[in-house]
C-alpha positions as CSV (number, residue, x, y, z in Angstrom):
1,M,-14.2,102.4,42.7
2,S,-12.2,99.8,40.9
3,Q,-11.0,100.4,37.4
4,R,-9.7,98.3,34.6
5,I,-6.0,98.7,33.5
6,S,-3.5,97.0,31.1
7,V,0.0,96.5,32.3
8,K,2.6,95.9,29.8
9,T,5.6,93.7,30.8
10,G,7.9,92.1,28.4
11,N,5.8,90.7,25.5
12,F,2.7,90.6,27.6
13,E,-0.1,92.9,28.4
14,L,-1.9,91.9,31.5
15,S,-5.4,93.0,32.1
16,A,-6.3,93.7,35.8
17,L,-9.1,95.3,37.9
18,T,-7.5,97.6,40.4
19,A,-8.6,99.5,43.5
20,G,-6.8,101.5,46.3
21,S,-3.6,103.4,46.3
22,P,0.0,102.3,45.4
23,D,0.9,103.9,48.7
24,H,-0.6,100.8,50.5
25,S,0.6,97.3,50.7
26,A,-0.3,95.3,47.7
27,L,-2.7,92.5,47.4
28,V,-2.5,90.5,44.1
29,L,-5.5,88.3,43.6
30,L,-5.2,85.3,41.1
31,H,-8.0,83.2,39.7
32,G,-8.0,79.6,38.7
33,W,-9.8,77.4,36.1
34,P,-12.3,78.0,34.6
35,L,-12.2,81.4,36.2
36,S,-11.1,84.9,35.4
37,K,-10.4,88.3,37.2
38,A,-14.2,88.8,37.4
39,I,-14.7,86.5,40.4
40,W,-12.9,89.2,42.6
41,E,-15.5,91.9,41.7
42,P,-17.5,91.5,44.9
43,I,-14.7,92.2,47.3
44,I,-12.1,94.5,45.3
45,D,-13.6,97.8,46.2
46,R,-13.8,97.1,49.9
47,L,-10.3,95.7,50.0
48,G,-9.2,98.8,48.2
49,D,-9.9,100.8,51.3
50,R,-6.9,99.3,52.9
51,F,-4.6,97.7,50.1
52,F,-3.5,98.4,46.6
53,V,-5.4,95.6,44.9
54,L,-4.5,94.0,41.6
55,A,-6.8,91.3,40.3
56,F,-5.1,90.0,37.1
57,D,-6.4,87.8,34.2
58,L,-3.8,85.3,34.2
59,P,-1.5,85.2,31.1
60,G,-3.5,84.1,28.0
61,I,-6.9,84.3,29.7
62,G,-9.4,87.1,29.0
63,G,-7.8,90.4,28.3
64,S,-4.2,89.2,29.1
65,H,-2.3,88.4,26.0
66,G,1.1,88.7,24.3
67,G,4.0,86.4,23.5
68,E,4.4,82.7,24.3
69,T,2.2,82.0,27.2
70,P,4.0,80.6,30.3
71,V,2.2,77.7,32.0
72,L,4.5,76.6,34.8
73,T,3.3,78.1,38.0
74,T,6.7,79.6,38.8
75,Q,6.9,81.3,35.4
76,I,3.4,82.8,35.7
77,A,4.2,84.0,39.2
78,A,7.4,85.8,37.9
79,L,5.3,87.3,35.2
80,V,2.6,88.6,37.4
81,L,5.1,89.9,39.8
82,D,6.7,91.9,37.0
83,A,3.4,93.4,36.2
84,A,2.4,94.2,39.9
85,E,5.8,95.9,40.3
86,A,5.7,97.9,37.2
87,V,2.7,99.7,38.6
88,G,4.1,100.3,42.1
89,A,3.3,97.4,44.1
90,R,5.1,96.8,47.3
91,D,4.9,94.6,50.5
92,I,3.0,92.2,48.1
93,T,0.7,89.5,49.1
94,F,-0.3,86.9,46.6
95,A,-3.7,85.4,47.0
96,G,-5.1,82.6,44.6
97,V,-7.8,80.1,44.3
98,D,-7.4,76.8,42.5
99,I,-4.5,77.2,39.8
100,G,-4.1,80.7,41.4
101,G,-3.3,79.0,44.6
102,M,-0.6,76.8,43.0
103,I,0.8,80.0,41.6
104,A,0.6,81.8,45.1
105,F,2.6,78.8,46.4
106,S,5.2,79.2,43.7
107,A,5.5,82.7,44.5
108,A,6.2,81.9,48.2
109,R,8.7,79.1,47.2
110,D,10.7,80.6,44.4
111,H,10.1,84.4,44.5
112,S,10.2,84.9,48.3
113,S,12.3,88.0,48.0
114,R,9.6,89.7,46.1
115,I,6.5,89.0,48.1
116,A,5.7,89.4,51.8
117,R,3.1,86.7,52.2
118,S,1.0,84.1,50.4
119,V,-2.7,83.0,50.5
120,I,-3.6,79.6,49.1
121,M,-7.3,78.9,48.6
122,N,-9.2,75.6,47.9
123,T,-6.4,73.7,46.0
124,V,-3.8,71.0,46.3
125,I,-0.2,71.8,45.2
126,P,1.3,69.6,42.6
127,G,3.8,67.3,44.1
128,I,2.9,68.1,47.7
129,D,0.6,65.9,49.9
130,P,-2.1,65.2,49.5
131,W,-1.2,65.3,45.8
132,A,-1.0,61.5,45.2
133,E,-4.3,60.9,46.9
134,T,-6.1,63.8,44.9
135,L,-4.9,62.2,41.7
136,A,-6.3,58.9,42.7
137,N,-9.7,60.3,43.5
138,T,-12.2,59.5,40.8
139,H,-14.3,62.5,41.6
140,I,-11.3,64.7,40.2
141,W,-11.1,62.9,36.8
142,H,-10.8,66.1,35.0
143,F,-7.1,66.6,36.1
144,A,-6.4,63.6,33.9
145,F,-8.6,64.3,31.1
146,H,-7.5,68.0,30.7
147,Q,-3.9,66.7,30.1
148,V,-4.8,64.7,27.1
149,P,-3.3,66.6,24.0
150,N,-5.8,68.4,22.1
151,L,-9.0,66.4,22.9
152,P,-10.3,68.7,25.6
153,E,-10.2,71.7,23.2
154,T,-11.9,69.7,20.5
155,L,-14.7,68.6,22.7
156,V,-15.3,71.9,24.7
157,A,-14.7,74.5,22.0
158,G,-18.2,76.2,21.4
159,N,-19.7,74.5,24.7
160,Q,-17.5,76.5,27.2
161,R,-20.6,77.7,29.0
162,A,-22.1,74.3,29.6
163,Y,-18.9,72.6,30.4
164,F,-17.8,75.3,32.9
165,D,-21.4,75.2,34.5
166,F,-20.8,71.6,35.4
167,F,-17.6,72.4,37.4
168,L,-19.0,75.6,38.7
169,D,-22.1,73.8,40.1
170,T,-20.0,71.1,41.5
171,L,-17.4,73.3,43.3
172,A,-19.8,75.7,44.8
173,G,-21.5,75.3,48.1
174,D,-24.5,77.1,46.8
175,K,-24.5,77.3,43.0
176,A,-27.1,79.9,43.2
177,K,-24.6,82.3,44.3
178,I,-22.8,82.2,41.0
179,S,-24.9,84.4,38.7
180,D,-25.6,83.9,35.1
181,R,-24.0,87.1,34.4
182,M,-20.8,85.8,36.0
183,R,-21.0,82.6,34.3
184,D,-21.3,84.2,31.0
185,E,-18.3,86.3,31.8
186,L,-16.2,83.4,32.8
187,A,-17.1,81.5,29.6
188,A,-16.1,84.6,27.5
189,A,-12.7,84.7,29.1
190,Y,-12.1,81.3,27.5
191,S,-13.9,81.9,24.2
192,D,-11.1,81.9,21.8
193,A,-8.9,78.8,21.0
194,S,-5.8,80.2,22.6
195,A,-7.4,80.9,25.9
196,L,-9.1,77.5,26.1
197,K,-5.7,75.7,25.3
198,T,-4.0,77.8,27.8
199,G,-6.4,76.7,30.6
200,F,-5.9,73.0,29.8
201,D,-2.2,73.5,29.3
202,W,-2.2,74.5,33.2
203,Y,-3.2,70.9,33.8
204,R,-0.6,69.5,31.3
205,A,2.1,71.4,33.1
206,M,1.1,69.7,36.5
207,P,3.6,66.8,36.3
208,E,6.5,69.2,35.7
209,N,5.3,71.6,38.4
210,A,5.0,68.5,40.8
211,K,8.7,67.6,40.1
212,H,9.8,71.1,40.8
213,N,7.9,71.4,43.9
214,Q,9.3,68.2,45.2
215,R,12.8,69.4,45.4
216,A,13.4,70.3,49.2
217,K,13.7,74.0,49.9
218,R,13.0,76.0,53.0
219,I,10.1,78.5,52.6
220,D,9.9,81.2,55.2
221,T,7.2,83.3,53.4
222,P,4.0,83.2,55.7
223,I,1.3,81.2,54.2
224,L,-2.3,81.2,54.9
225,Y,-4.1,78.0,53.7
226,L,-7.8,78.8,53.3
227,R,-10.6,76.3,52.2
228,G,-14.5,76.6,52.1
229,D,-16.1,73.8,54.0
230,A,-18.7,72.6,51.5
231,D,-16.5,69.5,50.4
232,H,-16.0,68.5,54.1
233,R,-12.4,67.6,53.5
234,D,-9.9,67.6,56.4
235,I,-7.6,70.4,56.0
236,A,-4.8,69.0,58.2
237,P,-3.3,66.8,55.2
238,Y,-2.7,70.2,53.2
239,L,-1.2,71.9,56.1
240,D,1.1,68.8,56.8
241,G,2.0,68.6,53.1
242,L,3.1,72.4,53.1
243,R,5.1,72.0,56.3
244,T,6.9,68.8,55.0
245,A,7.7,70.8,51.7
246,G,9.6,73.4,53.7
247,A,7.1,75.9,54.6
248,T,8.0,77.3,58.2
249,H,5.1,79.6,58.8
250,V,1.6,78.0,57.8
251,T,-1.7,79.0,59.3
252,A,-5.1,77.9,58.2
253,K,-8.7,79.0,58.2
254,I,-12.0,77.4,57.1
255,I,-14.7,79.5,55.7
256,A,-18.2,78.2,56.7
257,D,-20.9,77.8,54.1
258,S,-18.7,78.1,51.1
259,G,-17.3,75.9,48.3
260,E,-14.4,76.8,46.3
261,I,-15.1,80.2,45.0
262,V,-15.1,82.0,48.4
263,S,-15.2,85.6,46.8
264,L,-18.6,84.9,45.3
265,E,-20.0,82.7,48.0
266,Q,-18.7,84.3,51.3
267,P,-17.2,87.6,50.3
268,D,-17.3,89.2,54.0
269,A,-15.7,86.1,55.6
270,L,-12.8,86.1,52.8
271,I,-12.4,89.8,53.4
272,A,-12.0,89.4,57.2
273,A,-9.5,86.4,56.4
274,L,-7.4,88.3,54.3
275,E,-7.3,91.5,56.4
276,G,-6.5,89.5,59.4
277,F,-3.8,87.4,57.9
278,I,-2.1,90.5,56.2
279,G,-2.3,92.5,59.7
280,E,-1.0,89.6,61.7
281,T,2.1,89.2,59.4
282,A,2.7,92.9,58.8
283,G,6.3,94.0,59.6
């Protein structure tokens, strides 16, 4: 059974759900916005049969707190790696959705000596195709809005549940699969002012992340790019973008009948995809 732990690293204490033995290869699960470690609850125990699973609240969110909160994805990746290694993680796979997927990419790009493989779920990577096309999409208006200084916090504070529900309903293939209990827990993770600001600061950091990611670099870490099919987007541009950015080992999988939060919508399919990818790329 999974348990909650707190891992101290530097000036931070990161809250995590964990399952499985440190004797096994590690699987680090990373949420995005407006999510928390709670989204991994449906899969963590079953994955714990084969892996040492660590599902962290990202720094500044939920139970993870401490000093100055990093918002650049490469800095977040380094901090989470520090925490994972502190509790004995080895042969580490980073798997993240949304902002967590951007962090998983940064781990593969910038910290390849510390991880074995990376899974990027349902996200575009700043600076990497189809980044410009994504920013031009009027349906993704919130990328620009969340970058405005102070205004998002002012308007959303006290209304987290209603604001987050809009995005959860939009991103899900079937919004009924995201329970009221889960929605309450996600809103609670951003209930204080500092957590709310951290979530919007991830968007404010995207231009700097984009500049960093556009610097040419060979990426030999195996990467699985995974999407739910509910948005009907062609997966090919995302794969082409990763390869153009320097990734040499990219595979892909589409999860049927799912939106963005695959762990809540199609947990069985996600478990199979993770187990298959890790098995295929094991030393």
